C-alpha positions in Angstrom: 40.0 -54.6 69.4 43.2 -53.0 69.2 43.8 -55.6 66.2 41.4 -53.4 64.5 42.4 -50.2 64.9 45.6 -50.9 64.1 44.5 -52.4 60.6 42.2 -49.4 59.7 45.3 -46.9 60.6 47.6 -48.8 58.5 45.0 -48.3 55.3 44.7 -44.8 56.0 48.2 -44.4 56.6 49.0 -46.4 53.3 46.2 -43.6 50.9 49.4 -41.5 49.1 48.8 -38.1 48.5 48.8 -38.3 44.9 45.6 -40.8 45.2 44.2 -37.5 47.5 44.8 -35.1 45.0 43.8 -37.2 41.9 40.2 -37.9 44.0 40.1 -34.7 44.6 40.8 -33.0 41.1 38.3 -36.0 39.3 35.5 -34.2 41.6 36.3 -30.7 40.6 36.3 -32.6 36.8 32.7 -33.8 37.1 31.7 -30.3 39.0 33.1 -28.3 36.1 31.4 -30.7 33.8 27.7 -30.9 35.4 28.4 -27.0 35.9 28.9 -26.3 31.8 25.9 -28.4 31.5 23.2 -26.2 33.8 24.5 -23.6 31.6 24.2 -25.2 28.6 20.8 -26.3 29.7 20.2 -22.6 31.1 21.0 -21.1 26.9 18.5 -24.2 25.8 15.7 -22.3 28.1 16.1 -19.1 26.8 16.4 -20.0 23.3 13.3 -22.0 23.7 11.5 -19.0 25.8 12.6 -17.2 22.5 11.2 -19.5 19.8 7.9 -19.9 21.9 7.8 -15.8 21.5 8.5 -15.4 18.3 5.7 -18.4 17.3 3.3 -16.2 19.6 4.1 -13.1 17.5 3.8 -15.1 13.9 0.5 -16.5 14.3 -0.6 -12.8 15.6 0.5 -11.7 11.8 -1.0 -14.7 10.5 -4.7 -13.5 12.5 -3.4 -10.1 11.4 -3.3 -11.1 7.6 -6.3 -13.3 7.8 -8.2 -10.5 9.2 -6.9 -7.6 5.9 -6.9 -9.9 3.9 -11.0 -10.5 5.0 -11.0 -7.1 5.3 -9.7 -6.3 1.8 -12.4 -8.5 -0.4 -15.1 -6.7 1.1 -14.0 -3.1 0.4 -15.3 -1.7 -2.8 -12.5 -1.0 -5.7 -13.0 2.2 -7.8 -10.5 3.1 -10.1 -10.4 5.0 -13.5 -8.7 6.5 -16.0 -9.7 7.4 -19.7 -8.7 9.8 -22.3 -10.7 11.2 -25.6 -10.8 9.9 -28.9 -6.7 7.8 -29.2 -7.6 6.7 -32.8 -8.6 9.6 -34.7 -6.9 13.6 -34.7 -9.9 16.1 -34.4 -11.0 19.3 -32.3 -13.7 19.2 -29.9 -16.1 22.9 -29.9 -16.2 25.5 -30.2 -20.0 25.4 -29.4 -22.0 28.4 -28.1 -23.4 25.7 -25.6 -20.5 23.7 -22.7 -20.5 20.2 -23.7 -19.9 17.2 -22.3 -16.7 15.4 -23.0 -17.1 11.8 -23.5 -13.6 10.2 -22.6 -14.5 7.3 -24.5 -10.7 5.1 -24.4 -11.0 3.7 -20.6 -7.3 2.2 -20.0 -8.7 1.7 -16.5 -11.6 1.3 -15.1 -12.3 -0.8 -12.0 -15.7 -1.0 -10.5 -17.2 0.0 -13.8 -17.9 3.3 -12.2 -17.5 5.2 -15.4 -19.0 5.5 -18.2 -17.1 5.9 -21.3 -20.7 6.3 -23.6 -21.1 9.2 -21.5 -18.8 10.5 -20.0 -20.1 10.0 -16.1 -18.6 9.2 -13.5 -21.3 7.5 -11.1 -19.8 6.9 -7.2 -21.2 3.8 -6.0 -20.3 4.5 -2.4 -20.6 7.3 -0.2 -16.9 7.9 0.4 -13.9 10.6 -0.7 -13.1 10.6 -4.2 -9.5 12.0 -5.7 -10.3 13.3 -9.1 -7.3 14.3 -12.3 -8.4 16.1 -15.6 -5.6 17.3 -17.7 -6.3 19.4 -21.1 -4.2 19.8 -23.9 -4.3 22.8 -26.4 -3.0 24.1 -29.5 -2.7 27.6 -31.2 -5.2 29.7 -32.4 -8.1 29.1 -29.6 -8.7 28.9 -25.9 -9.4 26.1 -23.8 -11.3 25.7 -20.7 -13.1 22.3 -19.0 -14.9 22.6 -15.4 -15.6 19.7 -13.4 -19.4 19.4 -12.5 -20.6 17.0 -9.8 -24.5 16.6 -10.1 -24.7 19.5 -12.7 -23.1 22.0 -10.1 -19.7 23.7 -10.8 -16.6 22.1 -8.5 -13.6 23.1 -10.4 -11.9 24.8 -13.5 -9.0 24.4 -15.8 -8.2 26.9 -18.4 -5.6 28.0 -21.2 -5.1 30.3 -23.4 -3.6 30.1 -26.7 0.0 28.8 -27.0 1.9 32.0 -28.3 5.7 31.1 -28.6 5.1 27.6 -29.1 2.6 26.0 -30.4 1.3 23.3 -28.0 0.2 23.6 -24.1 -1.6 22.0 -21.4 -3.3 22.3 -18.1 -4.6 20.3 -15.2 -6.3 20.6 -12.4 -6.8 18.2 -9.1 -9.5 17.8 -6.2 -10.8 15.2 -3.5 -14.9 15.2 -3.0 -16.7 13.5 -0.5 -19.3 12.0 -2.4 -22.5 10.6 -1.8 -24.0 7.1 -2.9 -25.2 8.1 -6.8 -23.2 11.6 -7.0 -22.0 12.3 -10.4 -18.8 13.6 -12.0 -18.3 15.0 -15.1 -16.2 17.5 -17.1 -17.8 19.8 -19.2 -15.9 22.2 -22.3 -16.6 25.4 -21.8 -18.8 27.8 -24.2 -16.7 28.6 -27.0 -13.8 26.7 -26.2 -11.9 23.8 -27.6 -9.6 21.3 -27.5 -7.5 19.1 -29.5 -7.3 15.1 -29.3 -5.2 12.8 -31.3 -3.3 9.3 -30.8 -0.8 10.8 -28.2 -3.7 10.6 -25.3 -2.8 14.2 -23.5 -6.1 15.1 -22.5 -7.0 12.3 -19.6 -10.0 12.1 -16.8 -8.8 10.1 -13.9 -10.7 9.1 -10.5 -10.1 6.8 -7.6 -11.8 6.3 -4.3 -9.7 7.1 -2.0 -12.0 5.6 1.2 -14.9 5.2 2.2 -17.2 6.6 4.6 
């Protein structure tokens, strides 16, 4: 027994200080590597969580876009813009009676709610609509146009004969709540006139803002 203890003690004494330090250094290096790996794994977990969040947001955006596409497909689209005769130089009026103006040259007529033969816009659905009109005047006689809703006066635009220059314009615009089937048209006032030519300076436009 004494011999075994003696051998063990000799073996321990045989381990140098450098070997002990080397052992400690290796352990520290491994611990640092493990710590570094843990840090990297945590960073990867954070990035993975961010990617999952982004994926969730993208799915939500796709769902919303699909909803909007579906909603837009079912939405009524109405917009028109037309001018008086764009091919001939002429005066319309004067007349002792008010005259419906027919804006026969349609630049846009989405939904076909405006009739180029009658000059009448018919609301296809209940909603709020925006209308605008511009009239052109030359020296010699006053001009004036009124907008009618189902035959009743809504708004007007007028202009006296130009004095210092030979040309002038007037305009007006309005937003109206219309029921399905309501009719809008422009009417030239009694004893007034408008002038039209290829420059397309007399316009009548409108579009649906939103349904009700």
